C-alpha positions as CSV (number, residue, x, y, z in Angstrom):
1,X,8.8,-21.1,21.0
2,X,8.2,-25.0,22.0
3,X,5.4,-25.7,20.5
4,X,6.2,-23.9,16.9
5,X,7.7,-26.1,14.1
6,X,11.6,-25.6,13.4
7,X,10.5,-25.4,9.8
8,X,7.3,-23.9,7.7
9,X,6.5,-23.0,4.0
10,X,7.1,-20.0,3.0
11,X,7.3,-18.9,-0.7
12,X,10.9,-18.4,-2.0
13,X,12.7,-17.1,-5.3
14,X,14.9,-19.5,-6.8
15,X,16.5,-17.0,-9.2
16,X,15.8,-13.4,-9.8
17,X,13.2,-13.5,-12.9
18,X,9.5,-14.5,-14.0
19,X,7.0,-15.1,-11.5
20,X,7.9,-18.8,-12.5
21,X,10.8,-18.3,-10.1
22,X,8.5,-18.6,-6.8
23,X,8.8,-21.8,-5.0
24,X,6.9,-23.1,-2.2
25,X,9.5,-24.5,0.3
26,X,10.1,-25.0,3.9
27,X,12.1,-22.5,5.7
28,X,13.3,-22.1,9.2
29,X,10.5,-20.5,11.5
30,X,12.3,-16.7,12.7
31,X,12.6,-16.1,16.0
32,X,11.4,-13.0,17.6
33,X,14.4,-10.7,18.9
34,X,13.9,-8.1,21.6
35,X,10.9,-5.4,21.2
36,X,9.5,-8.1,18.0
37,X,6.6,-10.4,18.0
38,X,6.3,-13.7,16.1
39,X,3.3,-14.0,13.8
40,X,1.5,-17.3,12.5
41,X,0.4,-15.7,9.3
42,X,-3.1,-16.0,7.9
43,X,-3.1,-13.6,4.8
44,X,-0.4,-11.9,3.1
45,X,-1.5,-8.9,1.0
46,X,0.4,-8.6,-2.5
47,X,2.2,-5.2,-3.4
48,X,4.0,-3.9,-6.9
49,X,7.5,-3.9,-4.6
50,X,6.9,-7.6,-4.5
51,X,7.6,-8.2,-8.4
52,X,10.4,-5.9,-8.3
53,X,12.1,-7.5,-5.6
54,X,11.4,-11.0,-7.5
55,X,13.3,-9.5,-10.2
56,X,16.3,-8.4,-8.4
57,X,15.7,-4.6,-8.7
58,X,14.7,-4.0,-5.0
59,X,16.3,-6.1,-2.2
60,X,15.1,-5.8,0.9
61,X,16.4,-3.2,3.8
62,X,19.5,-4.5,5.9
63,X,18.1,-7.2,8.4
64,X,14.8,-8.0,7.2
65,X,13.3,-10.7,5.6
66,X,14.4,-12.0,1.8
67,X,11.2,-13.4,1.8
68,X,8.7,-11.4,0.0
69,X,5.4,-9.6,1.2
70,X,5.3,-6.5,3.1
71,X,1.8,-6.8,5.0
72,X,0.2,-9.4,6.6
73,X,-2.5,-10.7,9.1
74,X,-2.7,-13.2,11.8
75,X,-2.6,-14.6,15.3
76,X,0.6,-13.3,17.5
77,X,2.4,-16.7,18.5
78,X,5.5,-15.4,20.3
79,X,6.3,-12.6,22.2
80,X,10.4,-11.3,22.4
81,X,11.9,-9.4,25.2
82,X,10.5,-6.4,26.2
83,X,7.1,-6.7,24.3
84,X,4.0,-5.5,25.8
85,X,0.8,-4.9,25.0
86,X,0.0,-8.3,23.0
87,X,-0.8,-11.6,24.0
88,X,-0.3,-15.0,22.6
89,X,-3.4,-15.8,20.4
90,X,-4.3,-12.1,19.4
91,X,-5.4,-11.4,16.1
92,X,-3.0,-8.5,14.6
93,X,-2.2,-7.1,11.6
94,X,1.2,-5.8,10.5
95,X,3.7,-3.5,8.3
96,X,6.3,-5.4,7.1
97,X,9.7,-4.8,5.7
98,X,9.6,-8.8,4.7
99,X,8.4,-11.6,5.0
100,X,4.9,-12.1,4.7
101,X,4.6,-14.8,1.8
102,X,5.0,-16.7,4.7
103,X,3.6,-19.0,7.6
104,X,5.5,-17.2,10.1
105,X,7.3,-14.0,10.0
106,X,8.8,-11.6,12.6
107,X,8.3,-8.2,13.1
108,X,8.8,-5.5,15.6
109,X,6.0,-5.0,17.7
110,X,5.9,-0.7,16.8
111,X,4.3,-2.1,13.0
112,X,1.6,-4.2,14.5
113,X,-2.1,-2.9,15.2
114,X,-4.7,-4.9,16.5
115,X,-7.4,-6.5,14.0
116,X,-10.3,-4.1,13.3
117,X,-13.3,-4.7,15.0
118,X,-15.4,-6.8,12.6
119,X,-12.3,-7.4,10.5
120,X,-11.5,-10.9,9.2
121,X,-7.9,-11.6,8.2
122,X,-8.1,-11.5,4.3
123,X,-9.5,-7.4,5.2
124,X,-6.9,-7.4,7.6
125,X,-4.0,-8.0,5.5
126,X,-5.0,-5.7,2.9
127,X,-4.7,-2.4,4.7
128,X,-1.7,-2.4,6.6
129,X,1.0,-1.3,3.7
130,X,-1.9,0.8,1.5
131,X,-3.3,2.7,4.1
132,X,0.4,3.5,5.3
133,X,1.1,4.4,2.6
134,X,-1.5,6.7,2.0
135,X,-1.5,8.3,5.2
136,X,1.8,9.4,5.5
137,X,1.9,10.4,1.2
138,X,-1.5,12.0,1.2
139,X,-1.6,13.5,4.8
140,X,2.0,13.9,6.1
141,X,3.7,15.2,3.3
142,X,0.4,16.0,1.3
143,X,-1.1,18.1,4.1
144,X,-4.8,17.0,2.3
145,X,-7.1,19.4,4.0
146,X,-11.2,19.0,4.4
147,X,-12.7,20.9,1.5
148,X,-9.3,20.6,-0.9
149,X,-9.1,18.8,-4.4
150,X,-7.0,15.5,-4.5
151,X,-6.3,13.5,-7.3
152,X,-5.0,9.9,-7.5
153,X,-3.4,8.0,-10.5
154,X,-3.9,4.7,-10.6
155,X,-7.2,4.9,-8.7
156,X,-8.3,1.1,-9.0
157,X,-5.4,-0.1,-7.2
158,X,-4.6,-1.1,-3.7
159,X,-3.5,2.5,-3.4
160,X,-5.8,4.4,-5.2
161,X,-9.0,2.5,-3.7
162,X,-7.3,3.2,-0.3
163,X,-6.6,7.0,-1.4
164,X,-10.1,7.5,-2.5
165,X,-11.9,6.3,0.5
166,X,-9.9,8.2,3.1
167,X,-9.7,11.2,1.2
168,X,-13.4,11.2,1.0
169,X,-13.7,10.4,4.5
170,X,-11.8,13.1,5.4
171,X,-13.7,15.8,3.5
172,X,-11.8,16.3,0.8
173,X,-13.0,16.4,-3.1
174,X,-11.5,13.5,-4.9
175,X,-10.5,12.8,-8.7
176,X,-8.6,9.6,-9.8
177,X,-7.3,8.1,-13.2
178,X,-8.1,4.3,-14.3
179,X,-7.7,2.6,-17.7
180,X,-11.6,1.1,-17.6
181,X,-14.7,2.3,-18.0
182,X,-15.6,-0.7,-15.0
183,X,-12.6,0.7,-13.3
184,X,-13.9,4.9,-13.5
185,X,-17.1,3.4,-12.1
186,X,-15.6,1.8,-9.1
187,X,-13.1,4.7,-8.4
188,X,-16.8,6.5,-8.3
189,X,-18.7,4.3,-6.3
190,X,-16.2,4.8,-3.6
191,X,-16.3,8.2,-3.7
192,X,-14.5,10.0,-6.7
193,X,-16.5,12.8,-8.5
194,X,-14.8,11.8,-11.3
195,X,-12.7,9.2,-12.7
196,X,-11.0,9.5,-16.1
197,X,-10.4,6.9,-18.6
198,X,-6.8,8.0,-19.3
199,X,-7.1,5.5,-22.6
200,X,-9.8,7.4,-24.2
201,X,-9.9,10.8,-22.8
202,X,-7.0,13.7,-21.7
203,X,-6.8,13.7,-18.1
204,X,-5.3,17.1,-17.8
205,X,-8.6,18.7,-20.0
206,X,-10.7,16.7,-18.0
207,X,-9.7,17.8,-14.6
208,X,-9.4,21.5,-15.9
209,X,-12.9,21.7,-17.2
210,X,-14.1,20.0,-14.2
211,X,-12.6,22.3,-11.6
212,X,-11.7,25.8,-13.6
213,X,-8.8,26.3,-11.1
214,X,-7.4,23.0,-10.6
215,X,-6.1,21.1,-7.9
216,X,-4.6,21.1,-4.2
217,X,-2.5,17.7,-4.0
218,X,-2.2,14.7,-6.7
219,X,-0.8,11.4,-5.2
220,X,2.0,9.9,-8.6
221,X,2.8,6.3,-8.9
222,X,3.0,6.4,-13.1
223,X,6.4,9.0,-13.0
224,X,7.6,9.9,-16.5
225,X,6.0,12.4,-18.4
226,X,2.9,12.4,-15.8
227,X,4.8,14.7,-13.6
228,X,4.8,17.6,-16.0
229,X,1.0,17.3,-16.6
230,X,0.1,17.1,-13.1
231,X,2.3,20.3,-12.1
232,X,-0.1,22.2,-14.7
233,X,-3.0,21.1,-13.0
234,X,-2.2,22.5,-9.6
235,X,-3.3,25.3,-8.1
236,X,-1.4,27.9,-5.8
237,X,0.2,26.2,-2.7
238,X,-0.4,22.9,-4.6
239,X,1.2,19.3,-3.2
240,X,2.8,16.9,-5.7
241,X,3.8,13.8,-4.3
242,X,6.1,10.5,-5.9
243,X,5.4,6.9,-4.7
244,X,6.5,4.9,-7.6
245,X,7.3,5.3,-11.3
246,X,5.9,2.6,-13.5
247,X,5.9,4.5,-16.3
248,X,9.5,5.7,-16.0
249,X,11.6,7.2,-13.4
250,X,12.7,9.9,-15.4
251,X,10.8,13.5,-16.2
252,X,11.4,16.6,-17.7
253,X,9.6,19.4,-16.1
254,X,9.5,23.1,-16.6
255,X,10.1,25.1,-13.4
256,X,8.0,27.6,-14.1
257,X,4.9,26.7,-12.4
258,X,6.7,26.0,-9.6
259,X,7.6,28.9,-9.2
260,X,4.5,30.8,-10.0
261,X,2.4,28.7,-8.0
262,X,5.0,28.2,-5.1
263,X,4.4,24.1,-5.4
264,X,5.9,21.9,-3.6
265,X,7.7,18.2,-4.8
266,X,7.8,15.5,-2.7
267,X,7.8,11.6,-2.5
268,X,8.9,8.6,-0.2
269,X,9.2,5.0,0.3
270,X,7.9,3.5,3.3
271,X,9.9,0.0,3.0
272,X,13.9,1.5,4.1
273,X,12.3,3.6,7.0
274,X,13.3,2.6,10.6
275,X,11.3,0.6,12.8
276,X,10.6,3.6,14.8
277,X,9.5,5.5,11.6
278,X,7.2,3.5,10.8
279,X,6.0,3.1,14.5
280,X,4.8,6.5,14.0
281,X,2.9,5.9,10.7
282,X,1.8,3.1,12.2
283,X,0.2,4.7,15.4
284,X,-1.2,7.5,13.4
285,X,-3.3,5.4,10.8
286,X,-4.5,3.5,13.9
287,X,-6.0,7.0,15.5
288,X,-7.0,8.2,12.0
289,X,-8.2,5.3,10.3
290,X,-8.9,2.5,12.7
291,X,-12.4,4.3,13.9
292,X,-13.2,4.7,10.2
293,X,-12.9,1.1,9.7
294,X,-14.8,-0.3,12.6
295,X,-17.9,2.4,12.4
296,X,-18.1,0.9,8.7
297,X,-16.9,4.2,6.7
298,X,-14.7,2.5,4.7
299,X,-13.5,-0.7,4.1
300,X,-10.4,-2.8,1.7
301,X,-11.5,-3.7,-1.6
302,X,-10.2,-7.0,-2.2
303,X,-9.9,-8.3,-5.8
304,X,-9.5,-12.0,-5.4
305,X,-7.6,-14.8,-3.0
306,X,-5.2,-17.1,-3.8
307,X,-3.9,-19.8,-1.3
308,X,0.0,-19.2,-1.1
309,X,1.4,-22.1,-3.1
310,X,-0.4,-19.5,-6.3
311,X,2.1,-16.7,-5.2
312,X,3.1,-17.2,-8.8
313,X,-0.9,-17.1,-10.3
314,X,-1.5,-14.0,-7.8
315,X,1.8,-11.8,-9.2
316,X,0.5,-12.8,-12.7
317,X,-2.6,-11.2,-12.2
318,X,-1.3,-7.9,-10.1
319,X,0.9,-7.6,-13.2
320,X,-1.7,-7.4,-15.7
321,X,-2.9,-4.3,-14.3
322,X,-6.6,-6.9,-14.6
323,X,-7.3,-6.5,-10.3
324,X,-9.5,-3.6,-8.4
325,X,-8.2,-3.4,-5.5
326,X,-6.2,-5.9,-3.3
327,X,-5.0,-9.1,-4.0
328,X,-4.6,-11.7,-1.2
329,X,-2.9,-14.8,-0.5
330,X,-4.3,-17.0,2.3
331,X,-2.2,-19.1,4.4
332,X,-3.3,-22.6,6.1
């Protein structure tokens, strides 16, 4: 730690509110505790949760950094007591409970993976939150299998593009919804059999026409009245997984399709899980997804990159939903 600065640039929130309340400031460089590593951040991915935290509605878990940022890529700068398997200077990417919008962040080593071979830092910063979220929800909770039918709402988002690619690579028939013809084309280019522009088409009617008897798994980030619509599209033993509620956290549904088709309605969050629980997800992603990155089967979709100092502009772009794929902050 002797060669590290005492303070370094990071994005802080001056007060809860809009993107204009984000400020580049110098903050103390964190010290890695036992079982942790310190990462010199080179790139950090944006996620919708960042905006909710900035507004004051999504506080970090106890003990986590109050700096935003749920994923990053960089080099190992220091090792806490008991850490093995990493060396100073290793290129890594990490799943964070917070702290990514900074020059340095400390994170439990179980939440850190080596960069996939051939990936740069920007690509590395685009994968941990999205692919860990997709893996734990679509394949663990949703139990998606090869040959089944899968649909994701918000198919052009970071989560959506990751879900399409991974479900397709693992042998599922994939459908998606998105909000423009351009976004729908991206979804289909990534592997969706049919992407539905929800602004112009009724996704329920399209899915019924396309499939005849419906879907096996749906990943939903919209909430609200989408839940009731989704349940009409699930065939026998179907699974519905909620991970966000961009429309509303409230929904009115009929229990009848759940009973008649023996449906599973579930959901989860990732940020509040313990390091050990996150480590299990990270380990599974390393085993199941890293080979697909390294053989070129899939790669993250990058919308744009902006320097750390322009975090406010990056969040404004994310909040317009104009982006396709991931927005990344680069850190000098």
